[in-house]
Structure formats: C-alpha cells, structure tokens
C-alpha positions in Angstrom: 12.2 -34.8 14.7 10.4 -37.8 16.2 11.8 -39.9 19.0 12.6 -42.9 16.8 14.8 -40.7 14.4 16.5 -39.1 17.4 17.4 -42.5 18.8 18.9 -43.5 15.5 21.2 -40.5 15.6 22.1 -41.2 19.1 22.9 -44.8 18.2 25.0 -43.6 15.3 27.0 -41.5 17.7 27.3 -44.4 20.2 25.4 -42.4 22.8 23.2 -44.3 25.3 21.7 -41.4 27.3 21.8 -37.7 27.6 20.7 -35.3 30.3 19.4 -31.7 29.8 20.9 -28.9 31.8 19.3 -25.6 32.8 19.5 -23.0 30.1 21.1 -19.6 30.3 19.0 -16.6 29.4 20.0 -14.4 26.5 21.1 -10.8 27.3 21.1 -8.8 24.1 22.8 -5.8 25.9 26.1 -7.7 26.2 29.0 -5.6 25.0 32.8 -5.5 25.5 35.7 -3.5 24.4 36.8 -4.1 20.8 39.9 -6.3 20.7 42.1 -7.7 17.9 44.5 -10.7 18.1 47.8 -10.2 16.5 50.2 -12.9 15.2 51.7 -13.4 18.6 48.3 -14.0 20.2 48.2 -10.8 22.2 45.2 -8.5 22.3 45.1 -4.8 21.5 42.3 -2.8 23.1 40.4 -0.5 20.9 38.4 2.6 21.9 35.2 1.7 20.1 32.9 -0.7 22.0 31.8 -3.9 20.3 28.3 -5.4 20.5 26.6 -8.4 18.8 24.2 -6.0 17.0 27.1 -3.8 15.6 29.2 -6.8 14.7 26.4 -8.6 12.9 25.6 -5.5 10.9 29.3 -5.1 10.0 29.5 -8.7 8.8 26.3 -8.4 6.8 27.7 -5.4 4.9 31.3 -6.8 4.6 33.0 -6.1 1.3 36.6 -7.1 2.4 37.0 -10.0 0.0 35.7 -11.3 -3.3 33.2 -13.7 -1.6 30.9 -10.7 -1.1 30.3 -10.7 -4.9 28.9 -14.2 -5.0 27.1 -14.6 -1.6 23.4 -14.7 -1.3 23.7 -13.8 2.4 26.2 -14.2 5.2 26.0 -16.9 7.8 26.9 -15.0 10.9 26.1 -17.5 13.6 23.3 -18.7 15.8 22.4 -19.4 19.4 22.6 -18.0 22.9 25.0 -15.1 23.2 25.5 -16.0 26.9 26.4 -19.6 26.1 29.1 -21.5 27.9 29.7 -23.7 24.8 30.9 -22.3 21.4 30.9 -24.6 18.4 33.0 -23.5 15.4 32.8 -25.2 12.0 34.4 -24.6 8.6 32.9 -22.8 5.7 29.1 -22.5 5.2 27.7 -24.8 2.5 24.9 -24.0 0.1 22.1 -25.1 2.5 23.5 -22.9 5.3 23.8 -20.0 2.9 20.2 -20.4 1.8 18.9 -20.5 5.4 21.3 -18.0 6.7 22.3 -20.1 9.7 25.0 -22.8 10.4 24.2 -26.5 10.1 21.1 -26.9 8.1 19.9 -30.2 6.7 20.8 -33.7 7.7 24.2 -32.6 9.1 22.4 -30.2 11.3 20.1 -33.0 12.7 23.2 -35.0 13.8 24.7 -31.9 15.3 21.6 -31.4 17.3 22.0 -34.9 18.8 25.6 -34.2 19.6 24.6 -31.1 21.4 21.9 -33.1 23.3 24.6 -35.5 24.3 26.5 -32.6 25.8 23.4 -32.0 28.0 22.5 -28.8 26.1 20.0 -27.7 23.5 20.8 -26.1 20.2 19.4 -22.7 21.1 21.4 -22.6 24.3 24.8 -23.0 22.7 26.4 -20.7 20.1 27.4 -22.0 16.7 29.4 -20.2 14.0 31.8 -20.7 11.2 35.4 -19.7 10.6 34.3 -17.6 7.6 30.9 -16.1 7.2 30.3 -16.4 3.4 30.1 -19.6 1.3 32.9 -20.0 -1.1 31.7 -20.6 -4.7 31.1 -24.3 -5.6 31.6 -25.2 -1.9 35.4 -25.1 -2.3 37.8 -24.7 0.7 38.3 -21.2 1.8 41.5 -19.5 0.6 44.1 -18.2 2.9 43.3 -14.5 2.3 39.6 -15.3 2.9 40.4 -17.0 6.2 42.6 -14.1 7.3 40.1 -11.5 6.4 37.2 -13.1 8.3 39.3 -14.1 11.3 38.8 -10.7 12.9 35.0 -11.4 13.0 35.5 -14.8 14.6 37.8 -13.5 17.2 35.4 -10.7 18.1 32.6 -13.3 18.5 34.8 -15.3 20.9 35.6 -12.1 22.9 31.9 -11.1 23.1 30.7 -14.6 24.0 33.4 -15.4 26.6 32.7 -19.2 26.3 33.9 -21.6 28.9 34.8 -24.1 26.2 35.2 -24.1 22.4 34.4 -27.1 20.2 36.2 -27.2 16.9 34.1 -29.3 14.4 36.5 -31.0 12.0 40.0 -30.5 10.7 39.6 -27.2 8.8 38.1 -25.3 11.8 40.6 -26.9 14.2 43.7 -26.1 12.2 42.5 -22.5 11.7 41.7 -21.9 15.4 44.9 -23.6 16.6 47.1 -22.1 13.9 48.5 -25.5 13.1 49.0 -27.9 10.3 48.9 -31.0 12.5 46.5 -33.7 11.2 43.2 -34.3 12.9 44.4 -37.5 14.4 46.9 -35.6 16.5 44.7 -32.8 17.7 41.3 -34.3 18.3 40.1 -35.5 21.7 42.7 -33.6 23.8 42.6 -30.3 25.6 44.0 -27.4 23.7 43.6 -23.7 24.3 42.8 -20.6 22.3 43.6 -17.3 24.1 43.2 -19.1 27.4 39.9 -20.8 26.5 39.8 -24.6 26.5 39.3 -26.1 23.1 38.5 -29.7 22.1 38.5 -30.9 18.5 35.9 -33.5 17.5 34.9 -35.0 14.1 32.7 -32.9 11.9 29.1 -34.3 11.8 29.3 -34.5 8.0 32.2 -36.9 8.4 30.4 -39.0 10.9 27.4 -39.4 8.5 29.9 -40.9 6.0 32.0 -42.8 8.6 29.8 -44.4 11.2 32.7 -46.6 12.3 34.2 -43.5 13.9 31.2 -43.0 16.2 32.9 -44.4 19.3 35.9 -42.1 18.8 33.6 -39.2 18.5 31.8 -40.1 21.7 35.1 -40.4 23.5 36.2 -36.9 22.2 32.9 -35.5 23.4 33.3 -37.0 26.8 36.7 -35.2 27.1 35.0 -31.9 26.3 32.2 -32.5 28.8 34.8 -33.3 31.6 36.8 -30.2 30.8 33.6 -28.1 30.9 32.7 -29.5 34.3 36.1 -28.6 35.6 35.7 -25.0 34.2 32.2 -24.4 35.7 
C-alpha cells in the first residue's frame, strides 16, 4: 500500500503518528500443557501436550459441527506465536475463507493501520477469530457453533500467553467476556479474560461505515496501549 493510502487510513482513524517497536522472533517449538476452561473459568490440566502444529492440524480436520460441511477451508489464525498482542474478531467472512487468513480485503487494510498505530506490524501480532469456519451466507454464528469452537480459541490463548487481548467488535467481545452488555458499556475500558487484560474496540468494518466514530476508536486504542505499557 502506498504512503498516500496509508495516510488516508490513519486520518480515518484520527491517528496523527505511529512508532514502530522492535519485533519478537517466532519460536515454532512453543508448547504448553493442554488446558480447558470450564463454565466457572477454572482450568483443568490435561496430560497431552498442546502445540501450534497439533492444534492447527486438529482445527483443519475438525468435524464437530455442521460448518465443516460447507467450508472451503478453516481460518485458523495468523501472526507471531510469541506476540504480546492478540486480536480476536468475530466470524470469518467469504474473503477470509478464500484466503485462509483473517482480515482480508479493505477491512484488513484498515486493521493494518490500527496495528501500526499500536506501534506494531501485522506479522508481529497474532490475529484470530472466535470461530474458525465461515457460517453460510455470512450469518452470525449459532450458539452451538460458538461453544464447539471455543475450546480452540482458549487453547490459542494459552499457547500464546499474550500480554493483552483486543476484542474487535461486539460479537467477539461478548463471547470472550461471556456477557450480553452492549458495546457502548464494554469498549474502551480494561476487562480481563483468565487474568489477561482485554480491551474492546470497534470492529474495523464498522469504522469503514461510521467514520464519525474514529475519535472514539483512537481513544479506545490509547487505553489498550497504556495497559500494555503497564504490563510490559
């Protein structure tokens, strides 16, 4: 993307400057003990070790819900598996499914600029979705689909051990926080998921449609940046 286009996106977000930070190298040998989160939020250790390689293969072959019958491919996630920042979005859309990675197309370009405003690069953070298969006709995920896929998301969180999680939009935020509170009540403040700080910001797709919210989005992002600095 040329510099003029980049500046347009930054302007749309209300961002004046950004500063790059040093990247963190990827360690593909990372593994942890398998854990599962129950309804009370506690974790149960399992004997079998978990790894990114094994988990991605398991997700790719998943047959646990009806979405496996319609998917072209899963959208597992993308980025640095040693990242401090984890960004979690809602369901994959058609473009994401076709490319096999989250945030393709114009929405992805805006997300890239949001990540730059965090002082990061896209390939140095980790991005994933709350479910890994696209619902047919880009509908919202059903409760049973969210429940089935939640184990995969929680295992990604455990493997990554992020210093902060960014929930992109209402659907991802409500799922991660296990709440029905509206976005207006949960965005731009510190929450936690299993002891990890979480900040909810507007979904980039919403910001492309609602540029008047760009200042709020920048405020929310500054909250996240401040929390991250405190956690380093």
